[in-house]
N, C-alpha and C positions, 0 to 999 in steps of 0.2 A: 126898546127894540129887541125883538126875539133873536136869539143866537143859535144858529144851526151848526152842529159838529158832524162832519162827515167822518164816521169811524173807520169805515172800510170803503176804499175807492172801488169802482166798478171794475173787477178783475177777478181771476181765479184765486181763491184763498184756500189754504190747507185746513185740515181738520184740526181742532184744539181750541184753546182758550186765549183770548186776548183781553187785557184789562185797559180801560181808557179813563183818564181823569187822574185825580179829582179836579173838578171845576166848581167854581163858586156859583151858586144859584142866585138869579135875581130876586131881590127882597120880596117876600110874599107869595112866590111862585109855589104852587101846590101840585105840580104834575110835570112829567117830561112827555114829549111826543116822539114817537119813533116810526120809521119807515124802512122797510126791507124790500129790495127789488126782487121780483120772482118771475118765474117762466110765464110767457105770454106768446101769443102769435107774432108779436112785434120782436120780442127777444126770446127765442126758443131755447137758447142755450143758458139762460140764466136760472140758476137754482132749480134745475130741471129734474133732479132725482128725488122721487117721492118718498124715499127712505132716508134722505139727509135732513137732519133736524137742525134748526138754528134756535138758540135760546138767547135772550137778553135778560140779564140780572142787573137791577139797579139797586145800589146800596147808597144810603143817605146819611149825612151827619147834620145833627140839629145844634151842634155846639162848636161850629168853626173848624171841624175836621179832626177833633180830639177822639171821638168815639163814632162807630158806625153801626147801622142796622145790619141784621144777618143777611148773608147772600141767600137768595132764593125766596125771601119774603115777598119781594116785588118782582114778578117775572112774567115775560112773554115767551112762549115756545110754540113752534109750529114746524110741520114737515114741509118739504119742498114739493115740486111738481106743479102742475096746472091747477089753479083753484078758480071756480067760476063765480062771478058775481050774481046778483039777483036777476040781471038781465041775461044770464046764460053766457056772457063773454068772459074770457079770462082776465082776471084782475093783474095789474102790472106791479103792485106793491102790497104787502101786508103793512098796515099802518094803524096806530091807535095811540092811547095814551096810558101812562102808568101814574097813578096817584100817589103822592108821597107827603102826607101830613099825619098828624095825630091829634086827637081831641076834636071837639065840636064847637060850632058857633064862635063866640068871642074868644074861646080858649083854644082855638085851632093853631097849631104850631107848625110852620113850614121849615124845610131844611135850609141850611146855609151852604151845603156842599153835596155833590153827586159823583159817584163813580159807576161806570157800566162795564160789565163783563159780557163779551159776546162768545159763546161756545158753539162750535160747529161740530156735528158728530161725524161728517165726511166733508171732504172738500167740495167747494162749489164756487161758481162765479156769481157774485152778487154785489150789491152796495147796501151799507147800512148807515143811516143817518139818524141822529136824535136832534131834537130842538128843545132849548130851555126858553120857554115862553115867558113873556112879561106877565106879571101878576094879573093884569086886567085883560090879557088876550083871551078871547073865547076859545073853548074846545073845539076841536075838529068835528 
């Protein structure tokens, strides 16, 4: 069963860094999914400043939490404001996945633990969620 972590509830957040975790990863999971609410016609006051940047940095441990990858190696970063989808309509969230393995094929190694840092360059109203999918769950 996938596990969703609501890192930041829908409300105004101050600029700065917040670290979440560490959490144990489901065995064999090779990615985390993320979703960040953004400005749209439905919610015009959410992350509406196009100069406000939000970054997610995920760091992973492959040895039970003893050592960690470097911050910034696995990152999503984007500016706020209205972003339009292919249909020309405002999108309500920025979402995607961050891969987290090394090696290939039969030698692929997946992490045991994850920590996520959310950095906001300016204060903004938003919601940030990550999901730790089951190893067999399909990508979005």
